[in-house]
TORKOL-4160 file (C-alpha; in steps of 0.2 Angstrom, whole numbers, padded with zeros to 4 digits, m for minus):
452
<pt num="1" X="m0266" Y="0585" Z="m0165"/>
<pt num="2" X="m0256" Y="0581" Z="m0151"/>
<pt num="3" X="m0255" Y="0562" Z="m0146"/>
<pt num="4" X="m0264" Y="0558" Z="m0130"/>
<pt num="5" X="m0254" Y="0550" Z="m0116"/>
<pt num="6" X="m0258" Y="0532" Z="m0113"/>
<pt num="7" X="m0256" Y="0523" Z="m0097"/>
<pt num="8" X="m0258" Y="0504" Z="m0092"/>
<pt num="9" X="m0271" Y="0499" Z="m0080"/>
<pt num="10" X="m0274" Y="0483" Z="m0072"/>
<pt num="11" X="m0290" Y="0473" Z="m0076"/>
<pt num="12" X="m0291" Y="0465" Z="m0059"/>
<pt num="13" X="m0288" Y="0479" Z="m0047"/>
<pt num="14" X="m0288" Y="0495" Z="m0057"/>
<pt num="15" X="m0270" Y="0500" Z="m0053"/>
<pt num="16" X="m0261" Y="0511" Z="m0066"/>
<pt num="17" X="m0243" Y="0511" Z="m0072"/>
<pt num="18" X="m0235" Y="0523" Z="m0084"/>
<pt num="19" X="m0227" Y="0508" Z="m0094"/>
<pt num="20" X="m0231" Y="0490" Z="m0097"/>
<pt num="21" X="m0224" Y="0477" Z="m0085"/>
<pt num="22" X="m0228" Y="0459" Z="m0083"/>
<pt num="23" X="m0234" Y="0460" Z="m0065"/>
<pt num="24" X="m0246" Y="0472" Z="m0058"/>
<pt num="25" X="m0238" Y="0484" Z="m0045"/>
<pt num="26" X="m0255" Y="0484" Z="m0035"/>
<pt num="27" X="m0261" Y="0466" Z="m0034"/>
<pt num="28" X="m0246" Y="0457" Z="m0040"/>
<pt num="29" X="m0256" Y="0448" Z="m0054"/>
<pt num="30" X="m0247" Y="0443" Z="m0070"/>
<pt num="31" X="m0252" Y="0449" Z="m0087"/>
<pt num="32" X="m0266" Y="0460" Z="m0082"/>
<pt num="33" X="m0260" Y="0477" Z="m0088"/>
<pt num="34" X="m0269" Y="0484" Z="m0104"/>
<pt num="35" X="m0266" Y="0500" Z="m0112"/>
<pt num="36" X="m0279" Y="0514" Z="m0111"/>
<pt num="37" X="m0280" Y="0533" Z="m0115"/>
<pt num="38" X="m0276" Y="0543" Z="m0099"/>
<pt num="39" X="m0290" Y="0554" Z="m0094"/>
<pt num="40" X="m0286" Y="0573" Z="m0092"/>
<pt num="41" X="m0289" Y="0580" Z="m0075"/>
<pt num="42" X="m0302" Y="0594" Z="m0074"/>
<pt num="43" X="m0295" Y="0602" Z="m0059"/>
<pt num="44" X="m0313" Y="0605" Z="m0052"/>
<pt num="45" X="m0318" Y="0601" Z="m0035"/>
<pt num="46" X="m0334" Y="0591" Z="m0032"/>
<pt num="47" X="m0342" Y="0605" Z="m0022"/>
<pt num="48" X="m0341" Y="0617" Z="m0037"/>
<pt num="49" X="m0349" Y="0605" Z="m0050"/>
<pt num="50" X="m0366" Y="0611" Z="m0056"/>
<pt num="51" X="m0379" Y="0599" Z="m0063"/>
<pt num="52" X="m0378" Y="0599" Z="m0082"/>
<pt num="53" X="m0394" Y="0588" Z="m0086"/>
<pt num="54" X="m0412" Y="0592" Z="m0081"/>
<pt num="55" X="m0420" Y="0578" Z="m0070"/>
<pt num="56" X="m0436" Y="0571" Z="m0076"/>
<pt num="57" X="m0449" Y="0559" Z="m0070"/>
<pt num="58" X="m0450" Y="0544" Z="m0080"/>
<pt num="59" X="m0468" Y="0545" Z="m0082"/>
<pt num="60" X="m0466" Y="0562" Z="m0090"/>
<pt num="61" X="m0455" Y="0556" Z="m0104"/>
<pt num="62" X="m0464" Y="0553" Z="m0120"/>
<pt num="63" X="m0460" Y="0536" Z="m0127"/>
<pt num="64" X="m0463" Y="0531" Z="m0145"/>
<pt num="65" X="m0460" Y="0516" Z="m0156"/>
<pt num="66" X="m0443" Y="0516" Z="m0164"/>
<pt num="67" X="m0444" Y="0519" Z="m0183"/>
<pt num="68" X="m0436" Y="0505" Z="m0193"/>
<pt num="69" X="m0425" Y="0505" Z="m0208"/>
<pt num="70" X="m0428" Y="0490" Z="m0219"/>
<pt num="71" X="m0413" Y="0482" Z="m0227"/>
<pt num="72" X="m0422" Y="0474" Z="m0241"/>
<pt num="73" X="m0417" Y="0457" Z="m0235"/>
<pt num="74" X="m0432" Y="0450" Z="m0225"/>
<pt num="75" X="m0423" Y="0437" Z="m0215"/>
<pt num="76" X="m0410" Y="0449" Z="m0210"/>
<pt num="77" X="m0423" Y="0461" Z="m0204"/>
<pt num="78" X="m0431" Y="0448" Z="m0194"/>
<pt num="79" X="m0415" Y="0444" Z="m0185"/>
<pt num="80" X="m0413" Y="0463" Z="m0181"/>
<pt num="81" X="m0431" Y="0464" Z="m0174"/>
<pt num="82" X="m0439" Y="0472" Z="m0189"/>
<pt num="83" X="m0424" Y="0482" Z="m0197"/>
<pt num="84" X="m0410" Y="0494" Z="m0193"/>
<pt num="85" X="m0413" Y="0508" Z="m0180"/>
<pt num="86" X="m0406" Y="0526" Z="m0183"/>
<pt num="87" X="m0391" Y="0528" Z="m0171"/>
<pt num="88" X="m0390" Y="0510" Z="m0167"/>
<pt num="89" X="m0374" Y="0500" Z="m0167"/>
<pt num="90" X="m0375" Y="0482" Z="m0173"/>
<pt num="91" X="m0361" Y="0469" Z="m0170"/>
<pt num="92" X="m0361" Y="0454" Z="m0181"/>
<pt num="93" X="m0349" Y="0440" Z="m0179"/>
<pt num="94" X="m0346" Y="0423" Z="m0186"/>
<pt num="95" X="m0333" Y="0410" Z="m0192"/>
<pt num="96" X="m0321" Y="0416" Z="m0207"/>
<pt num="97" X="m0329" Y="0414" Z="m0224"/>
<pt num="98" X="m0347" Y="0411" Z="m0217"/>
<pt num="99" X="m0354" Y="0425" Z="m0226"/>
<pt num="100" X="m0354" Y="0441" Z="m0215"/>
<pt num="101" X="m0346" Y="0453" Z="m0228"/>
<pt num="102" X="m0358" Y="0445" Z="m0242"/>
<pt num="103" X="m0373" Y="0448" Z="m0232"/>
<pt num="104" X="m0369" Y="0466" Z="m0227"/>
<pt num="105" X="m0364" Y="0470" Z="m0245"/>
<pt num="106" X="m0380" Y="0464" Z="m0251"/>
<pt num="107" X="m0390" Y="0474" Z="m0238"/>
<pt num="108" X="m0380" Y="0490" Z="m0242"/>
<pt num="109" X="m0383" Y="0488" Z="m0261"/>
<pt num="110" X="m0402" Y="0488" Z="m0257"/>
<pt num="111" X="m0401" Y="0503" Z="m0245"/>
<pt num="112" X="m0390" Y="0513" Z="m0257"/>
<pt num="113" X="m0404" Y="0514" Z="m0270"/>
<pt num="114" X="m0414" Y="0526" Z="m0259"/>
<pt num="115" X="m0402" Y="0531" Z="m0245"/>
<pt num="116" X="m0384" Y="0537" Z="m0243"/>
<pt num="117" X="m0373" Y="0522" Z="m0236"/>
<pt num="118" X="m0354" Y="0519" Z="m0233"/>
<pt num="119" X="m0344" Y="0503" Z="m0233"/>
<pt num="120" X="m0328" Y="0504" Z="m0224"/>
<pt num="121" X="m0316" Y="0490" Z="m0228"/>
<pt num="122" X="m0301" Y="0487" Z="m0217"/>
<pt num="123" X="m0298" Y="0469" Z="m0223"/>
<pt num="124" X="m0300" Y="0470" Z="m0241"/>
<pt num="125" X="m0295" Y="0482" Z="m0255"/>
<pt num="126" X="m0307" Y="0491" Z="m0265"/>
<pt num="127" X="m0304" Y="0480" Z="m0280"/>
<pt num="128" X="m0308" Y="0464" Z="m0270"/>
<pt num="129" X="m0325" Y="0472" Z="m0264"/>
<pt num="130" X="m0329" Y="0477" Z="m0281"/>
<pt num="131" X="m0325" Y="0459" Z="m0288"/>
<pt num="132" X="m0337" Y="0452" Z="m0275"/>
<pt num="133" X="m0351" Y="0464" Z="m0279"/>
<pt num="134" X="m0349" Y="0460" Z="m0298"/>
<pt num="135" X="m0349" Y="0441" Z="m0294"/>
<pt num="136" X="m0366" Y="0444" Z="m0284"/>
<pt num="137" X="m0373" Y="0455" Z="m0298"/>
<pt num="138" X="m0376" Y="0469" Z="m0286"/>
<pt num="139" X="m0381" Y="0487" Z="m0291"/>
<pt num="140" X="m0367" Y="0497" Z="m0283"/>
<pt num="141" X="m0369" Y="0513" Z="m0293"/>
<pt num="142" X="m0373" Y="0523" Z="m0277"/>
<pt num="143" X="m0363" Y="0513" Z="m0265"/>
<pt num="144" X="m0348" Y="0522" Z="m0258"/>
<pt num="145" X="m0333" Y="0513" Z="m0252"/>
<pt num="146" X="m0318" Y="0518" Z="m0241"/>
<pt num="147" X="m0303" Y="0507" Z="m0238"/>
<pt num="148" X="m0296" Y="0513" Z="m0222"/>
<pt num="149" X="m0291" Y="0507" Z="m0205"/>
<pt num="150" X="m0286" Y="0523" Z="m0196"/>
<pt num="151" X="m0300" Y="0528" Z="m0184"/>
<pt num="152" X="m0298" Y="0547" Z="m0184"/>
<pt num="153" X="m0299" Y="0547" Z="m0203"/>
<pt num="154" X="m0315" Y="0536" Z="m0203"/>
<pt num="155" X="m0323" Y="0547" Z="m0190"/>
<pt num="156" X="m0319" Y="0563" Z="m0200"/>
<pt num="157" X="m0326" Y="0555" Z="m0215"/>
<pt num="158" X="m0342" Y="0550" Z="m0206"/>
<pt num="159" X="m0344" Y="0568" Z="m0199"/>
<pt num="160" X="m0342" Y="0575" Z="m0217"/>
<pt num="161" X="m0353" Y="0563" Z="m0227"/>
<pt num="162" X="m0366" Y="0559" Z="m0214"/>
<pt num="163" X="m0372" Y="0542" Z="m0221"/>
<pt num="164" X="m0388" Y="0534" Z="m0215"/>
<pt num="165" X="m0379" Y="0517" Z="m0213"/>
<pt num="166" X="m0360" Y="0513" Z="m0211"/>
<pt num="167" X="m0353" Y="0496" Z="m0211"/>
<pt num="168" X="m0335" Y="0494" Z="m0203"/>
<pt num="169" X="m0327" Y="0477" Z="m0209"/>
<pt num="170" X="m0320" Y="0474" Z="m0197"/>
<pt num="171" X="m0317" Y="0482" Z="m0179"/>
<pt num="172" X="m0302" Y="0472" Z="m0176"/>
<pt num="173" X="m0292" Y="0480" Z="m0190"/>
<pt num="174" X="m0295" Y="0498" Z="m0184"/>
<pt num="175" X="m0282" Y="0507" Z="m0175"/>
<pt num="176" X="m0281" Y="0524" Z="m0166"/>
<pt num="177" X="m0267" Y="0537" Z="m0166"/>
<pt num="178" X="m0271" Y="0539" Z="m0147"/>
<pt num="179" X="m0264" Y="0522" Z="m0143"/>
<pt num="180" X="m0247" Y="0514" Z="m0147"/>
<pt num="181" X="m0253" Y="0496" Z="m0147"/>
<pt num="182" X="m0256" Y="0486" Z="m0162"/>
<pt num="183" X="m0273" Y="0484" Z="m0171"/>
<pt num="184" X="m0284" Y="0470" Z="m0164"/>
<pt num="185" X="m0277" Y="0472" Z="m0146"/>
<pt num="186" X="m0289" Y="0474" Z="m0132"/>
<pt num="187" X="m0286" Y="0493" Z="m0130"/>
<pt num="188" X="m0288" Y="0497" Z="m0148"/>
<pt num="189" X="m0304" Y="0487" Z="m0150"/>
<pt num="190" X="m0312" Y="0495" Z="m0135"/>
<pt num="191" X="m0307" Y="0513" Z="m0139"/>
<pt num="192" X="m0312" Y="0511" Z="m0158"/>
<pt num="193" X="m0329" Y="0504" Z="m0154"/>
<pt num="194" X="m0332" Y="0517" Z="m0140"/>
<pt num="195" X="m0328" Y="0531" Z="m0152"/>
<pt num="196" X="m0339" Y="0524" Z="m0166"/>
<pt num="197" X="m0353" Y="0521" Z="m0154"/>
<pt num="198" X="m0352" Y="0539" Z="m0147"/>
<pt num="199" X="m0352" Y="0546" Z="m0165"/>
<pt num="200" X="m0367" Y="0535" Z="m0170"/>
<pt num="201" X="m0377" Y="0541" Z="m0155"/>
<pt num="202" X="m0373" Y="0559" Z="m0158"/>
<pt num="203" X="m0376" Y="0560" Z="m0177"/>
<pt num="204" X="m0390" Y="0546" Z="m0179"/>
<pt num="205" X="m0379" Y="0535" Z="m0190"/>
<pt num="206" X="m0382" Y="0517" Z="m0190"/>
<pt num="207" X="m0366" Y="0508" Z="m0188"/>
<pt num="208" X="m0363" Y="0490" Z="m0191"/>
<pt num="209" X="m0347" Y="0482" Z="m0185"/>
<pt num="210" X="m0340" Y="0466" Z="m0191"/>
<pt num="211" X="m0331" Y="0456" Z="m0177"/>
<pt num="212" X="m0319" Y="0442" Z="m0177"/>
<pt num="213" X="m0322" Y="0426" Z="m0167"/>
<pt num="214" X="m0311" Y="0415" Z="m0157"/>
<pt num="215" X="m0309" Y="0396" Z="m0160"/>
<pt num="216" X="m0322" Y="0393" Z="m0147"/>
<pt num="217" X="m0334" Y="0403" Z="m0157"/>
<pt num="218" X="m0335" Y="0419" Z="m0145"/>
<pt num="219" X="m0332" Y="0436" Z="m0151"/>
<pt num="220" X="m0314" Y="0441" Z="m0150"/>
<pt num="221" X="m0309" Y="0456" Z="m0140"/>
<pt num="222" X="m0315" Y="0463" Z="m0123"/>
<pt num="223" X="m0332" Y="0458" Z="m0117"/>
<pt num="224" X="m0336" Y="0477" Z="m0116"/>
<pt num="225" X="m0337" Y="0476" Z="m0134"/>
<pt num="226" X="m0354" Y="0467" Z="m0133"/>
<pt num="227" X="m0360" Y="0478" Z="m0119"/>
<pt num="228" X="m0358" Y="0495" Z="m0128"/>
<pt num="229" X="m0367" Y="0490" Z="m0144"/>
<pt num="230" X="m0386" Y="0489" Z="m0146"/>
<pt num="231" X="m0387" Y="0473" Z="m0155"/>
<pt num="232" X="m0376" Y="0457" Z="m0156"/>
<pt num="233" X="m0379" Y="0445" Z="m0170"/>
<pt num="234" X="m0370" Y="0428" Z="m0173"/>
<pt num="235" X="m0368" Y="0419" Z="m0189"/>
<pt num="236" X="m0371" Y="0400" Z="m0186"/>
<pt num="237" X="m0370" Y="0385" Z="m0198"/>
<pt num="238" X="m0357" Y="0373" Z="m0205"/>
<pt num="239" X="m0346" Y="0381" Z="m0219"/>
<pt num="240" X="m0348" Y="0365" Z="m0229"/>
<pt num="241" X="m0367" Y="0367" Z="m0229"/>
<pt num="242" X="m0376" Y="0379" Z="m0240"/>
<pt num="243" X="m0387" Y="0385" Z="m0226"/>
<pt num="244" X="m0383" Y="0399" Z="m0214"/>
<pt num="245" X="m0392" Y="0405" Z="m0198"/>
<pt num="246" X="m0391" Y="0423" Z="m0191"/>
<pt num="247" X="m0396" Y="0423" Z="m0172"/>
<pt num="248" X="m0399" Y="0439" Z="m0162"/>
<pt num="249" X="m0391" Y="0436" Z="m0145"/>
<pt num="250" X="m0394" Y="0454" Z="m0139"/>
<pt num="251" X="m0406" Y="0467" Z="m0145"/>
<pt num="252" X="m0411" Y="0483" Z="m0136"/>
<pt num="253" X="m0424" Y="0486" Z="m0150"/>
<pt num="254" X="m0431" Y="0469" Z="m0152"/>
<pt num="255" X="m0433" Y="0451" Z="m0145"/>
<pt num="256" X="m0417" Y="0441" Z="m0142"/>
<pt num="257" X="m0415" Y="0424" Z="m0150"/>
<pt num="258" X="m0423" Y="0429" Z="m0166"/>
<pt num="259" X="m0417" Y="0418" Z="m0180"/>
<pt num="260" X="m0414" Y="0422" Z="m0199"/>
<pt num="261" X="m0412" Y="0408" Z="m0210"/>
<pt num="262" X="m0402" Y="0409" Z="m0227"/>
<pt num="263" X="m0396" Y="0398" Z="m0241"/>
<pt num="264" X="m0379" Y="0402" Z="m0249"/>
<pt num="265" X="m0380" Y="0403" Z="m0268"/>
<pt num="266" X="m0369" Y="0409" Z="m0282"/>
<pt num="267" X="m0378" Y="0426" Z="m0281"/>
<pt num="268" X="m0376" Y="0428" Z="m0262"/>
<pt num="269" X="m0387" Y="0424" Z="m0247"/>
<pt num="270" X="m0405" Y="0421" Z="m0250"/>
<pt num="271" X="m0418" Y="0421" Z="m0236"/>
<pt num="272" X="m0428" Y="0405" Z="m0233"/>
<pt num="273" X="m0446" Y="0407" Z="m0230"/>
<pt num="274" X="m0450" Y="0390" Z="m0224"/>
<pt num="275" X="m0435" Y="0385" Z="m0213"/>
<pt num="276" X="m0444" Y="0370" Z="m0205"/>
<pt num="277" X="m0442" Y="0360" Z="m0221"/>
<pt num="278" X="m0423" Y="0362" Z="m0219"/>
<pt num="279" X="m0422" Y="0354" Z="m0202"/>
<pt num="280" X="m0433" Y="0339" Z="m0207"/>
<pt num="281" X="m0425" Y="0324" Z="m0215"/>
<pt num="282" X="m0434" Y="0316" Z="m0229"/>
<pt num="283" X="m0435" Y="0298" Z="m0225"/>
<pt num="284" X="m0443" Y="0286" Z="m0237"/>
<pt num="285" X="m0451" Y="0276" Z="m0222"/>
<pt num="286" X="m0452" Y="0278" Z="m0203"/>
<pt num="287" X="m0435" Y="0275" Z="m0195"/>
<pt num="288" X="m0430" Y="0271" Z="m0177"/>
<pt num="289" X="m0422" Y="0285" Z="m0167"/>
<pt num="290" X="m0430" Y="0299" Z="m0176"/>
<pt num="291" X="m0442" Y="0311" Z="m0167"/>
<pt num="292" X="m0448" Y="0328" Z="m0173"/>
<pt num="293" X="m0450" Y="0343" Z="m0161"/>
<pt num="294" X="m0456" Y="0361" Z="m0161"/>
<pt num="295" X="m0443" Y="0373" Z="m0155"/>
<pt num="296" X="m0446" Y="0392" Z="m0152"/>
<pt num="297" X="m0433" Y="0403" Z="m0159"/>
<pt num="298" X="m0438" Y="0421" Z="m0154"/>
<pt num="299" X="m0455" Y="0423" Z="m0161"/>
<pt num="300" X="m0454" Y="0409" Z="m0174"/>
<pt num="301" X="m0458" Y="0391" Z="m0171"/>
<pt num="302" X="m0447" Y="0379" Z="m0180"/>
<pt num="303" X="m0449" Y="0360" Z="m0183"/>
<pt num="304" X="m0433" Y="0351" Z="m0180"/>
<pt num="305" X="m0429" Y="0333" Z="m0182"/>
<pt num="306" X="m0419" Y="0325" Z="m0167"/>
<pt num="307" X="m0410" Y="0309" Z="m0171"/>
<pt num="308" X="m0403" Y="0297" Z="m0159"/>
<pt num="309" X="m0392" Y="0282" Z="m0161"/>
<pt num="310" X="m0390" Y="0270" Z="m0147"/>
<pt num="311" X="m0377" Y="0255" Z="m0149"/>
<pt num="312" X="m0368" Y="0243" Z="m0138"/>
<pt num="313" X="m0353" Y="0251" Z="m0130"/>
<pt num="314" X="m0335" Y="0244" Z="m0133"/>
<pt num="315" X="m0326" Y="0250" Z="m0118"/>
<pt num="316" X="m0332" Y="0266" Z="m0109"/>
<pt num="317" X="m0349" Y="0272" Z="m0115"/>
<pt num="318" X="m0349" Y="0288" Z="m0125"/>
<pt num="319" X="m0362" Y="0302" Z="m0125"/>
<pt num="320" X="m0360" Y="0314" Z="m0140"/>
<pt num="321" X="m0372" Y="0328" Z="m0145"/>
<pt num="322" X="m0372" Y="0339" Z="m0161"/>
<pt num="323" X="m0383" Y="0355" Z="m0158"/>
<pt num="324" X="m0388" Y="0350" Z="m0141"/>
<pt num="325" X="m0381" Y="0352" Z="m0123"/>
<pt num="326" X="m0370" Y="0336" Z="m0119"/>
<pt num="327" X="m0372" Y="0339" Z="m0100"/>
<pt num="328" X="m0390" Y="0339" Z="m0101"/>
<pt num="329" X="m0390" Y="0323" Z="m0111"/>
<pt num="330" X="m0381" Y="0314" Z="m0096"/>
<pt num="331" X="m0395" Y="0321" Z="m0085"/>
<pt num="332" X="m0409" Y="0315" Z="m0096"/>
<pt num="333" X="m0402" Y="0298" Z="m0097"/>
<pt num="334" X="m0402" Y="0297" Z="m0078"/>
<pt num="335" X="m0420" Y="0302" Z="m0077"/>
<pt num="336" X="m0425" Y="0290" Z="m0091"/>
<pt num="337" X="m0417" Y="0275" Z="m0081"/>
<pt num="338" X="m0424" Y="0280" Z="m0064"/>
<pt num="339" X="m0441" Y="0285" Z="m0069"/>
<pt num="340" X="m0445" Y="0275" Z="m0085"/>
<pt num="341" X="m0434" Y="0259" Z="m0082"/>
<pt num="342" X="m0425" Y="0262" Z="m0098"/>
<pt num="343" X="m0406" Y="0257" Z="m0096"/>
<pt num="344" X="m0392" Y="0265" Z="m0106"/>
<pt num="345" X="m0377" Y="0264" Z="m0095"/>
<pt num="346" X="m0369" Y="0250" Z="m0106"/>
<pt num="347" X="m0373" Y="0259" Z="m0122"/>
<pt num="348" X="m0365" Y="0273" Z="m0133"/>
<pt num="349" X="m0378" Y="0287" Z="m0136"/>
<pt num="350" X="m0376" Y="0299" Z="m0150"/>
<pt num="351" X="m0389" Y="0313" Z="m0152"/>
<pt num="352" X="m0390" Y="0325" Z="m0167"/>
<pt num="353" X="m0401" Y="0340" Z="m0172"/>
<pt num="354" X="m0403" Y="0339" Z="m0190"/>
<pt num="355" X="m0398" Y="0354" Z="m0201"/>
<pt num="356" X="m0385" Y="0361" Z="m0191"/>
<pt num="357" X="m0397" Y="0371" Z="m0179"/>
<pt num="358" X="m0392" Y="0373" Z="m0161"/>
<pt num="359" X="m0406" Y="0370" Z="m0149"/>
<pt num="360" X="m0403" Y="0378" Z="m0132"/>
<pt num="361" X="m0421" Y="0378" Z="m0124"/>
<pt num="362" X="m0425" Y="0364" Z="m0112"/>
<pt num="363" X="m0442" Y="0360" Z="m0122"/>
<pt num="364" X="m0431" Y="0348" Z="m0133"/>
<pt num="365" X="m0429" Y="0336" Z="m0118"/>
<pt num="366" X="m0445" Y="0325" Z="m0121"/>
<pt num="367" X="m0440" Y="0323" Z="m0140"/>
<pt num="368" X="m0422" Y="0318" Z="m0135"/>
<pt num="369" X="m0429" Y="0304" Z="m0123"/>
<pt num="370" X="m0441" Y="0297" Z="m0135"/>
<pt num="371" X="m0428" Y="0296" Z="m0149"/>
<pt num="372" X="m0416" Y="0287" Z="m0138"/>
<pt num="373" X="m0430" Y="0275" Z="m0133"/>
<pt num="374" X="m0435" Y="0272" Z="m0151"/>
<pt num="375" X="m0417" Y="0269" Z="m0156"/>
<pt num="376" X="m0413" Y="0257" Z="m0141"/>
<pt num="377" X="m0428" Y="0246" Z="m0145"/>
<pt num="378" X="m0426" Y="0248" Z="m0164"/>
<pt num="379" X="m0444" Y="0253" Z="m0166"/>
<pt num="380" X="m0449" Y="0269" Z="m0176"/>
<pt num="381" X="m0460" Y="0282" Z="m0167"/>
<pt num="382" X="m0478" Y="0284" Z="m0175"/>
<pt num="383" X="m0478" Y="0294" Z="m0191"/>
<pt num="384" X="m0484" Y="0312" Z="m0191"/>
<pt num="385" X="m0480" Y="0314" Z="m0173"/>
<pt num="386" X="m0472" Y="0330" Z="m0165"/>
<pt num="387" X="m0466" Y="0331" Z="m0147"/>
<pt num="388" X="m0460" Y="0345" Z="m0135"/>
<pt num="389" X="m0458" Y="0347" Z="m0116"/>
<pt num="390" X="m0445" Y="0350" Z="m0103"/>
<pt num="391" X="m0440" Y="0336" Z="m0091"/>
<pt num="392" X="m0437" Y="0338" Z="m0072"/>
<pt num="393" X="m0426" Y="0328" Z="m0061"/>
<pt num="394" X="m0441" Y="0321" Z="m0053"/>
<pt num="395" X="m0448" Y="0314" Z="m0069"/>
<pt num="396" X="m0461" Y="0327" Z="m0072"/>
<pt num="397" X="m0464" Y="0335" Z="m0089"/>
<pt num="398" X="m0465" Y="0354" Z="m0088"/>
<pt num="399" X="m0474" Y="0365" Z="m0100"/>
<pt num="400" X="m0465" Y="0375" Z="m0114"/>
<pt num="401" X="m0469" Y="0393" Z="m0118"/>
<pt num="402" X="m0480" Y="0397" Z="m0132"/>
<pt num="403" X="m0487" Y="0379" Z="m0134"/>
<pt num="404" X="m0502" Y="0385" Z="m0144"/>
<pt num="405" X="m0490" Y="0393" Z="m0158"/>
<pt num="406" X="m0480" Y="0377" Z="m0159"/>
<pt num="407" X="m0495" Y="0366" Z="m0161"/>
<pt num="408" X="m0502" Y="0377" Z="m0175"/>
<pt num="409" X="m0485" Y="0377" Z="m0184"/>
<pt num="410" X="m0485" Y="0358" Z="m0184"/>
<pt num="411" X="m0503" Y="0357" Z="m0190"/>
<pt num="412" X="m0499" Y="0368" Z="m0204"/>
<pt num="413" X="m0485" Y="0357" Z="m0210"/>
<pt num="414" X="m0496" Y="0341" Z="m0209"/>
<pt num="415" X="m0493" Y="0333" Z="m0192"/>
<pt num="416" X="m0508" Y="0325" Z="m0185"/>
<pt num="417" X="m0503" Y="0320" Z="m0168"/>
<pt num="418" X="m0494" Y="0329" Z="m0153"/>
<pt num="419" X="m0487" Y="0322" Z="m0137"/>
<pt num="420" X="m0485" Y="0337" Z="m0126"/>
<pt num="421" X="m0485" Y="0342" Z="m0107"/>
<pt num="422" X="m0502" Y="0341" Z="m0100"/>
<pt num="423" X="m0501" Y="0360" Z="m0095"/>
<pt num="424" X="m0499" Y="0364" Z="m0113"/>
<pt num="425" X="m0515" Y="0355" Z="m0119"/>
<pt num="426" X="m0525" Y="0369" Z="m0128"/>
<pt num="427" X="m0543" Y="0372" Z="m0121"/>
<pt num="428" X="m0549" Y="0372" Z="m0139"/>
<pt num="429" X="m0543" Y="0358" Z="m0151"/>
<pt num="430" X="m0532" Y="0360" Z="m0165"/>
<pt num="431" X="m0541" Y="0356" Z="m0182"/>
<pt num="432" X="m0534" Y="0340" Z="m0189"/>
<pt num="433" X="m0522" Y="0336" Z="m0174"/>
<pt num="434" X="m0524" Y="0324" Z="m0160"/>
<pt num="435" X="m0516" Y="0331" Z="m0144"/>
<pt num="436" X="m0510" Y="0320" Z="m0130"/>
<pt num="437" X="m0505" Y="0327" Z="m0114"/>
<pt num="438" X="m0493" Y="0318" Z="m0102"/>
<pt num="439" X="m0487" Y="0323" Z="m0085"/>
<pt num="440" X="m0473" Y="0311" Z="m0082"/>
<pt num="441" X="m0459" Y="0302" Z="m0092"/>
<pt num="442" X="m0465" Y="0285" Z="m0088"/>
<pt num="443" X="m0482" Y="0290" Z="m0094"/>
<pt num="444" X="m0475" Y="0297" Z="m0111"/>
<pt num="445" X="m0465" Y="0281" Z="m0114"/>
<pt num="446" X="m0481" Y="0271" Z="m0111"/>
<pt num="447" X="m0492" Y="0281" Z="m0122"/>
<pt num="448" X="m0479" Y="0279" Z="m0136"/>
<pt num="449" X="m0480" Y="0260" Z="m0134"/>
<pt num="450" X="m0499" Y="0261" Z="m0135"/>
<pt num="451" X="m0498" Y="0270" Z="m0152"/>
<pt num="452" X="m0486" Y="0256" Z="m0159"/>
C-alpha cells in the first residue's frame, strides 16, 4: 500500500506547510505545526454533490436502552455505568503502576470465559503479560494476546478476528505507516485513536484504550483524544496505599462522576462493597478537628472524614489542602471570619480528606468550616454527627443535591445527628436520626456550641 502524503498544519490558524518549520507561515506563531495525513481532493463541485443520508425527524427514530456487557468486576461496571457497550470506546488513564493493566487483564479474563476477546500489548512482551496473569491466578486459556504496535496490523487483526472486546495497552505506543513522526506524538496518537474508533463503530467492537498521563495528572496527547471516545475513566489514589479509585469523567452511556473503589491485593484488584468505611478514620475517642460529611459520587453517597489542623503561624500563614480545593479554602476562611467572627488570619490551616479521595463538590464547605472551628478551639464535635452543605459568600448555607439519599446512607452506618441546610430537611423524619436544619454559617456554629 502506497504511503499517504503527510502535511504539517498549524494548531492556531490552520495554515499548512509541506514540511515542518519552527514558525507558522500563516500566523507567525512558534512551534504550532503538527503532522497530519493530507486529505485527497475529490475533484467534485459542491453543486454536483447529492445527499447520501436520508433525513429523519428525531421523533421517528426508535430509541432503545443500550445493552450492557458485564465485565465480571462489579465496581468496574459501576464506573462504566453498568458495563461495557458494544461499539463503545473507553479511555482509561492513571499514574504508572497504579493498576490499569492489572484491572483490564482481570476483566478480559472474566469475559474470555464466554466471549471472544483480544489483549493488544504495546508496552510489554507476551511473556511479561503471561507472568502477570499467572501471578494473579487468572484463567487465560481462551484469552488471546497480540504484542504489536503497528496500527495497520492491529486493524487487520481486528477485522479478521472480530472480538467482542479489545484492549489496547497503550495508545501512546502505537504508530501508523501513514505518518513519519514517532510513536506518542500528537499526530500519531490522534490518527491511531481515530482509526480505532472508526473500526469500533463499524464492526461493533468494544475498544478499551489505555492512556498515559502527564506529571499534572491529565491524559497525555491531544485533547481531541478525550472528545472522540465515549467514556473516559481516571485511576486515582496513592500508589503507596492499597486502595484505588476509578472515576468516570465522561460517559455517553451513563452518569459521570461514578466511582468504583478497589483494594489492591496480591491477587489483583478487588472491589470494595462498603467504601465509606475506608474514608472514616477509627478514633478511640472524639478528637478535635474531625468532621464527617456525606459526599455524592455519581449515584453513590459516600461518608468521608474531613480533618483540619489549625496552629499558630510562624511567619506567613499557610493554607494547605489534600483532596480539596485550596482556592475554595481561602474563600471559606474569609466567610468564617466575616459572618461567624472566627479569626484564622494568624493561623496555619491544614485540611485533609481521609483515604486519598478527592472531593470536588461544594457540599463539603460546611464540614470544612466546622472542622476548622473545632481544631481552632481544640474541642471535638459531637459524636455520631454528619454534616453537608454549600457555603455562599453572603454566609448563607445552600442545599446539596440528593440530600435524602445522603441522610439515609449516614443513618445506615449508625450516625444519629445531622447538621444540614434547612432546604434539605426531609419532610418525613429519618428513623433513628435527629436532623437539624440551618440557614447561615453563624447559626451552624451556634448550634454546634449548644450541642457541646
